[in-house]
PyMOL CGO cylinders between C-alpha atoms (Angstrom):
from pymol import cmd
from pymol.cgo import CYLINDER

trace = [
    CYLINDER, 4.38, 129.14, 38.53, 3.30, 128.51, 34.96, 0.3, 1, 1, 1, 1, 1, 1,
    CYLINDER, 3.30, 128.51, 34.96, 2.18, 125.02, 33.06, 0.3, 1, 1, 1, 1, 1, 1,
    CYLINDER, 2.18, 125.02, 33.06, 5.18, 123.04, 31.69, 0.3, 1, 1, 1, 1, 1, 1,
    CYLINDER, 5.18, 123.04, 31.69, 5.31, 123.26, 27.82, 0.3, 1, 1, 1, 1, 1, 1,
    CYLINDER, 5.31, 123.26, 27.82, 4.90, 119.58, 26.34, 0.3, 1, 1, 1, 1, 1, 1,
    CYLINDER, 4.90, 119.58, 26.34, 7.62, 119.22, 23.52, 0.3, 1, 1, 1, 1, 1, 1,
    CYLINDER, 7.62, 119.22, 23.52, 7.14, 117.19, 20.13, 0.3, 1, 1, 1, 1, 1, 1,
    CYLINDER, 7.14, 117.19, 20.13, 9.08, 115.66, 17.71, 0.3, 1, 1, 1, 1, 1, 1,
    CYLINDER, 9.08, 115.66, 17.71, 7.58, 115.56, 14.54, 0.3, 1, 1, 1, 1, 1, 1,
    CYLINDER, 7.58, 115.56, 14.54, 9.45, 113.07, 12.29, 0.3, 1, 1, 1, 1, 1, 1,
    CYLINDER, 9.45, 113.07, 12.29, 7.84, 113.33, 8.71, 0.3, 1, 1, 1, 1, 1, 1,
    CYLINDER, 7.84, 113.33, 8.71, 9.44, 113.06, 5.35, 0.3, 1, 1, 1, 1, 1, 1,
    CYLINDER, 9.44, 113.06, 5.35, 6.99, 114.97, 3.70, 0.3, 1, 1, 1, 1, 1, 1,
    CYLINDER, 6.99, 114.97, 3.70, 7.50, 118.76, 4.01, 0.3, 1, 1, 1, 1, 1, 1,
    CYLINDER, 7.50, 118.76, 4.01, 4.10, 120.47, 3.78, 0.3, 1, 1, 1, 1, 1, 1,
    CYLINDER, 4.10, 120.47, 3.78, 2.92, 117.77, 6.10, 0.3, 1, 1, 1, 1, 1, 1,
    CYLINDER, 2.92, 117.77, 6.10, 5.56, 118.09, 8.80, 0.3, 1, 1, 1, 1, 1, 1,
    CYLINDER, 5.56, 118.09, 8.80, 5.40, 121.92, 8.28, 0.3, 1, 1, 1, 1, 1, 1,
    CYLINDER, 5.40, 121.92, 8.28, 1.47, 121.71, 8.62, 0.3, 1, 1, 1, 1, 1, 1,
    CYLINDER, 1.47, 121.71, 8.62, 1.97, 119.59, 11.67, 0.3, 1, 1, 1, 1, 1, 1,
    CYLINDER, 1.97, 119.59, 11.67, 4.57, 121.72, 13.31, 0.3, 1, 1, 1, 1, 1, 1,
    CYLINDER, 4.57, 121.72, 13.31, 2.43, 124.86, 12.84, 0.3, 1, 1, 1, 1, 1, 1,
    CYLINDER, 2.43, 124.86, 12.84, -0.58, 123.09, 14.40, 0.3, 1, 1, 1, 1, 1, 1,
    CYLINDER, -0.58, 123.09, 14.40, 0.88, 121.90, 17.42, 0.3, 1, 1, 1, 1, 1, 1,
    CYLINDER, 0.88, 121.90, 17.42, 2.82, 125.15, 17.92, 0.3, 1, 1, 1, 1, 1, 1,
    CYLINDER, 2.82, 125.15, 17.92, -0.43, 126.84, 18.12, 0.3, 1, 1, 1, 1, 1, 1,
    CYLINDER, -0.43, 126.84, 18.12, -1.84, 124.36, 20.69, 0.3, 1, 1, 1, 1, 1, 1,
    CYLINDER, -1.84, 124.36, 20.69, 1.27, 125.69, 23.00, 0.3, 1, 1, 1, 1, 1, 1,
    CYLINDER, 1.27, 125.69, 23.00, 3.42, 122.61, 22.23, 0.3, 1, 1, 1, 1, 1, 1,
    CYLINDER, 3.42, 122.61, 22.23, 7.20, 123.21, 21.95, 0.3, 1, 1, 1, 1, 1, 1,
    CYLINDER, 7.20, 123.21, 21.95, 7.80, 121.55, 18.23, 0.3, 1, 1, 1, 1, 1, 1,
    CYLINDER, 7.80, 121.55, 18.23, 11.09, 120.16, 16.60, 0.3, 1, 1, 1, 1, 1, 1,
    CYLINDER, 11.09, 120.16, 16.60, 10.90, 118.62, 13.28, 0.3, 1, 1, 1, 1, 1, 1,
    CYLINDER, 10.90, 118.62, 13.28, 13.03, 116.34, 11.13, 0.3, 1, 1, 1, 1, 1, 1,
    CYLINDER, 13.03, 116.34, 11.13, 12.88, 114.67, 7.75, 0.3, 1, 1, 1, 1, 1, 1,
    CYLINDER, 12.88, 114.67, 7.75, 14.81, 110.95, 8.91, 0.3, 1, 1, 1, 1, 1, 1,
    CYLINDER, 14.81, 110.95, 8.91, 14.73, 108.83, 11.31, 0.3, 1, 1, 1, 1, 1, 1,
    CYLINDER, 14.73, 108.83, 11.31, 18.40, 109.33, 11.47, 0.3, 1, 1, 1, 1, 1, 1,
    CYLINDER, 18.40, 109.33, 11.47, 17.79, 112.85, 12.04, 0.3, 1, 1, 1, 1, 1, 1,
    CYLINDER, 17.79, 112.85, 12.04, 15.68, 112.05, 14.97, 0.3, 1, 1, 1, 1, 1, 1,
    CYLINDER, 15.68, 112.05, 14.97, 17.77, 109.63, 16.76, 0.3, 1, 1, 1, 1, 1, 1,
    CYLINDER, 17.77, 109.63, 16.76, 20.80, 111.95, 16.52, 0.3, 1, 1, 1, 1, 1, 1,
    CYLINDER, 20.80, 111.95, 16.52, 19.06, 114.84, 18.16, 0.3, 1, 1, 1, 1, 1, 1,
    CYLINDER, 19.06, 114.84, 18.16, 17.01, 112.91, 20.77, 0.3, 1, 1, 1, 1, 1, 1,
    CYLINDER, 17.01, 112.91, 20.77, 19.43, 112.86, 23.29, 0.3, 1, 1, 1, 1, 1, 1,
    CYLINDER, 19.43, 112.86, 23.29, 19.65, 117.41, 23.48, 0.3, 1, 1, 1, 1, 1, 1,
    CYLINDER, 19.65, 117.41, 23.48, 15.96, 117.66, 22.84, 0.3, 1, 1, 1, 1, 1, 1,
    CYLINDER, 15.96, 117.66, 22.84, 14.37, 114.86, 25.12, 0.3, 1, 1, 1, 1, 1, 1,
    CYLINDER, 14.37, 114.86, 25.12, 10.49, 115.31, 23.76, 0.3, 1, 1, 1, 1, 1, 1,
    CYLINDER, 10.49, 115.31, 23.76, 7.94, 113.93, 25.44, 0.3, 1, 1, 1, 1, 1, 1,
    CYLINDER, 7.94, 113.93, 25.44, 5.95, 112.85, 22.72, 0.3, 1, 1, 1, 1, 1, 1,
    CYLINDER, 5.95, 112.85, 22.72, 7.48, 111.87, 18.95, 0.3, 1, 1, 1, 1, 1, 1,
    CYLINDER, 7.48, 111.87, 18.95, 5.03, 111.55, 16.21, 0.3, 1, 1, 1, 1, 1, 1,
    CYLINDER, 5.03, 111.55, 16.21, 6.71, 109.19, 13.53, 0.3, 1, 1, 1, 1, 1, 1,
    CYLINDER, 6.71, 109.19, 13.53, 6.05, 108.60, 9.99, 0.3, 1, 1, 1, 1, 1, 1,
    CYLINDER, 6.05, 108.60, 9.99, 5.71, 104.79, 9.12, 0.3, 1, 1, 1, 1, 1, 1,
    CYLINDER, 5.71, 104.79, 9.12, 6.42, 105.40, 5.80, 0.3, 1, 1, 1, 1, 1, 1,
    CYLINDER, 6.42, 105.40, 5.80, 9.33, 107.23, 6.35, 0.3, 1, 1, 1, 1, 1, 1,
    CYLINDER, 9.33, 107.23, 6.35, 11.33, 107.12, 2.47, 0.3, 1, 1, 1, 1, 1, 1,
    CYLINDER, 11.33, 107.12, 2.47, 14.10, 104.07, 2.58, 0.3, 1, 1, 1, 1, 1, 1,
    CYLINDER, 14.10, 104.07, 2.58, 13.76, 103.60, 6.56, 0.3, 1, 1, 1, 1, 1, 1,
    CYLINDER, 13.76, 103.60, 6.56, 11.77, 101.43, 8.89, 0.3, 1, 1, 1, 1, 1, 1,
    CYLINDER, 11.77, 101.43, 8.89, 9.33, 103.22, 11.67, 0.3, 1, 1, 1, 1, 1, 1,
    CYLINDER, 9.33, 103.22, 11.67, 9.73, 100.38, 13.83, 0.3, 1, 1, 1, 1, 1, 1,
    CYLINDER, 9.73, 100.38, 13.83, 13.55, 100.21, 14.05, 0.3, 1, 1, 1, 1, 1, 1,
    CYLINDER, 13.55, 100.21, 14.05, 13.61, 103.96, 14.58, 0.3, 1, 1, 1, 1, 1, 1,
    CYLINDER, 13.61, 103.96, 14.58, 10.94, 103.73, 17.25, 0.3, 1, 1, 1, 1, 1, 1,
    CYLINDER, 10.94, 103.73, 17.25, 13.23, 100.90, 19.19, 0.3, 1, 1, 1, 1, 1, 1,
    CYLINDER, 13.23, 100.90, 19.19, 16.39, 103.20, 18.85, 0.3, 1, 1, 1, 1, 1, 1,
    CYLINDER, 16.39, 103.20, 18.85, 14.51, 106.29, 20.32, 0.3, 1, 1, 1, 1, 1, 1,
    CYLINDER, 14.51, 106.29, 20.32, 12.65, 104.19, 23.01, 0.3, 1, 1, 1, 1, 1, 1,
    CYLINDER, 12.65, 104.19, 23.01, 16.79, 103.14, 24.14, 0.3, 1, 1, 1, 1, 1, 1,
    CYLINDER, 16.79, 103.14, 24.14, 17.63, 106.69, 24.03, 0.3, 1, 1, 1, 1, 1, 1,
    CYLINDER, 17.63, 106.69, 24.03, 14.16, 108.25, 25.35, 0.3, 1, 1, 1, 1, 1, 1,
    CYLINDER, 14.16, 108.25, 25.35, 12.99, 105.35, 27.66, 0.3, 1, 1, 1, 1, 1, 1,
    CYLINDER, 12.99, 105.35, 27.66, 10.42, 107.59, 29.18, 0.3, 1, 1, 1, 1, 1, 1,
    CYLINDER, 10.42, 107.59, 29.18, 8.86, 109.43, 26.01, 0.3, 1, 1, 1, 1, 1, 1,
    CYLINDER, 8.86, 109.43, 26.01, 5.73, 108.37, 23.99, 0.3, 1, 1, 1, 1, 1, 1,
    CYLINDER, 5.73, 108.37, 23.99, 6.34, 107.26, 20.47, 0.3, 1, 1, 1, 1, 1, 1,
    CYLINDER, 6.34, 107.26, 20.47, 3.07, 107.77, 17.90, 0.3, 1, 1, 1, 1, 1, 1,
    CYLINDER, 3.07, 107.77, 17.90, 3.48, 105.91, 14.92, 0.3, 1, 1, 1, 1, 1, 1,
    CYLINDER, 3.48, 105.91, 14.92, 1.01, 107.30, 12.13, 0.3, 1, 1, 1, 1, 1, 1,
    CYLINDER, 1.01, 107.30, 12.13, 0.13, 105.78, 8.87, 0.3, 1, 1, 1, 1, 1, 1,
    CYLINDER, 0.13, 105.78, 8.87, 1.39, 102.63, 7.40, 0.3, 1, 1, 1, 1, 1, 1,
    CYLINDER, 1.39, 102.63, 7.40, -0.66, 99.42, 6.69, 0.3, 1, 1, 1, 1, 1, 1,
    CYLINDER, -0.66, 99.42, 6.69, -3.42, 98.80, 9.23, 0.3, 1, 1, 1, 1, 1, 1,
    CYLINDER, -3.42, 98.80, 9.23, -3.16, 95.25, 9.92, 0.3, 1, 1, 1, 1, 1, 1,
    CYLINDER, -3.16, 95.25, 9.92, -2.78, 93.02, 12.67, 0.3, 1, 1, 1, 1, 1, 1,
    CYLINDER, -2.78, 93.02, 12.67, 0.65, 91.74, 12.60, 0.3, 1, 1, 1, 1, 1, 1,
    CYLINDER, 0.65, 91.74, 12.60, 1.88, 95.53, 12.37, 0.3, 1, 1, 1, 1, 1, 1,
    CYLINDER, 1.88, 95.53, 12.37, 0.10, 96.29, 15.24, 0.3, 1, 1, 1, 1, 1, 1,
    CYLINDER, 0.10, 96.29, 15.24, 0.99, 93.16, 17.15, 0.3, 1, 1, 1, 1, 1, 1,
    CYLINDER, 0.99, 93.16, 17.15, 4.75, 94.23, 16.44, 0.3, 1, 1, 1, 1, 1, 1,
    CYLINDER, 4.75, 94.23, 16.44, 3.94, 97.94, 17.68, 0.3, 1, 1, 1, 1, 1, 1,
    CYLINDER, 3.94, 97.94, 17.68, 2.33, 96.93, 20.56, 0.3, 1, 1, 1, 1, 1, 1,
    CYLINDER, 2.33, 96.93, 20.56, 5.02, 95.19, 21.89, 0.3, 1, 1, 1, 1, 1, 1,
    CYLINDER, 5.02, 95.19, 21.89, 7.23, 98.25, 22.18, 0.3, 1, 1, 1, 1, 1, 1,
    CYLINDER, 7.23, 98.25, 22.18, 7.27, 100.26, 25.31, 0.3, 1, 1, 1, 1, 1, 1,
    CYLINDER, 7.27, 100.26, 25.31, 5.52, 103.28, 24.83, 0.3, 1, 1, 1, 1, 1, 1,
    CYLINDER, 5.52, 103.28, 24.83, 4.56, 102.98, 21.39, 0.3, 1, 1, 1, 1, 1, 1,
    CYLINDER, 4.56, 102.98, 21.39, 1.37, 103.48, 20.01, 0.3, 1, 1, 1, 1, 1, 1,
    CYLINDER, 1.37, 103.48, 20.01, -0.59, 103.69, 17.04, 0.3, 1, 1, 1, 1, 1, 1,
    CYLINDER, -0.59, 103.69, 17.04, -2.68, 106.21, 15.25, 0.3, 1, 1, 1, 1, 1, 1,
    CYLINDER, -2.68, 106.21, 15.25, -4.16, 106.00, 11.79, 0.3, 1, 1, 1, 1, 1, 1,
    CYLINDER, -4.16, 106.00, 11.79, -3.33, 109.17, 9.37, 0.3, 1, 1, 1, 1, 1, 1,
    CYLINDER, -3.33, 109.17, 9.37, -6.15, 111.83, 9.35, 0.3, 1, 1, 1, 1, 1, 1,
    CYLINDER, -6.15, 111.83, 9.35, -7.19, 114.73, 7.92, 0.3, 1, 1, 1, 1, 1, 1,
    CYLINDER, -7.19, 114.73, 7.92, -8.92, 115.21, 11.45, 0.3, 1, 1, 1, 1, 1, 1,
    CYLINDER, -8.92, 115.21, 11.45, -6.47, 116.76, 13.88, 0.3, 1, 1, 1, 1, 1, 1,
    CYLINDER, -6.47, 116.76, 13.88, -8.95, 117.27, 16.30, 0.3, 1, 1, 1, 1, 1, 1,
    CYLINDER, -8.95, 117.27, 16.30, -8.70, 113.34, 16.84, 0.3, 1, 1, 1, 1, 1, 1,
    CYLINDER, -8.70, 113.34, 16.84, -4.79, 113.48, 16.65, 0.3, 1, 1, 1, 1, 1, 1,
    CYLINDER, -4.79, 113.48, 16.65, -5.40, 116.21, 19.31, 0.3, 1, 1, 1, 1, 1, 1,
    CYLINDER, -5.40, 116.21, 19.31, -7.31, 114.48, 22.05, 0.3, 1, 1, 1, 1, 1, 1,
    CYLINDER, -7.31, 114.48, 22.05, -5.01, 111.21, 21.57, 0.3, 1, 1, 1, 1, 1, 1,
    CYLINDER, -5.01, 111.21, 21.57, -1.89, 113.09, 22.04, 0.3, 1, 1, 1, 1, 1, 1,
    CYLINDER, -1.89, 113.09, 22.04, -3.58, 114.90, 24.88, 0.3, 1, 1, 1, 1, 1, 1,
    CYLINDER, -3.58, 114.90, 24.88, -4.64, 111.53, 26.59, 0.3, 1, 1, 1, 1, 1, 1,
    CYLINDER, -4.64, 111.53, 26.59, -0.87, 110.33, 26.13, 0.3, 1, 1, 1, 1, 1, 1,
    CYLINDER, -0.87, 110.33, 26.13, 0.41, 113.52, 27.92, 0.3, 1, 1, 1, 1, 1, 1,
    CYLINDER, 0.41, 113.52, 27.92, -2.26, 113.06, 30.78, 0.3, 1, 1, 1, 1, 1, 1,
    CYLINDER, -2.26, 113.06, 30.78, -1.34, 109.38, 31.21, 0.3, 1, 1, 1, 1, 1, 1,
    CYLINDER, -1.34, 109.38, 31.21, 2.37, 110.19, 31.44, 0.3, 1, 1, 1, 1, 1, 1,
    CYLINDER, 2.37, 110.19, 31.44, 1.02, 113.03, 34.19, 0.3, 1, 1, 1, 1, 1, 1,
    CYLINDER, 1.02, 113.03, 34.19, -0.85, 110.05, 36.37, 0.3, 1, 1, 1, 1, 1, 1,
    CYLINDER, -0.85, 110.05, 36.37, 1.95, 107.54, 36.06, 0.3, 1, 1, 1, 1, 1, 1,
]
cmd.load_cgo(trace, "trace")
């Protein structure tokens, strides 16, 4: 029996970064879906049922925390990782108040993001 393929939804409005992240995680064995807007993520989440969602904090004209709340309502078992945005105590507290939502700073070091997502998947398997 083969290993289950993890699924990842990338929500990023910067086209080049979205494409790069999609390519990177496909090479790592993820089934990757990519959208540029939070509303699109909400619209397709019902059918895709991703295990992990990588959500850009700085989506143009959209509030990442509101999007995260909507995605959690649609997919209560998914893990949402919000990237970027202001790294301050108030924003972190709001993120931490949401079940299944984590913060990870935007980085050019994808190996750090790899390890973080791997730990979320491993934690999910234990539960």
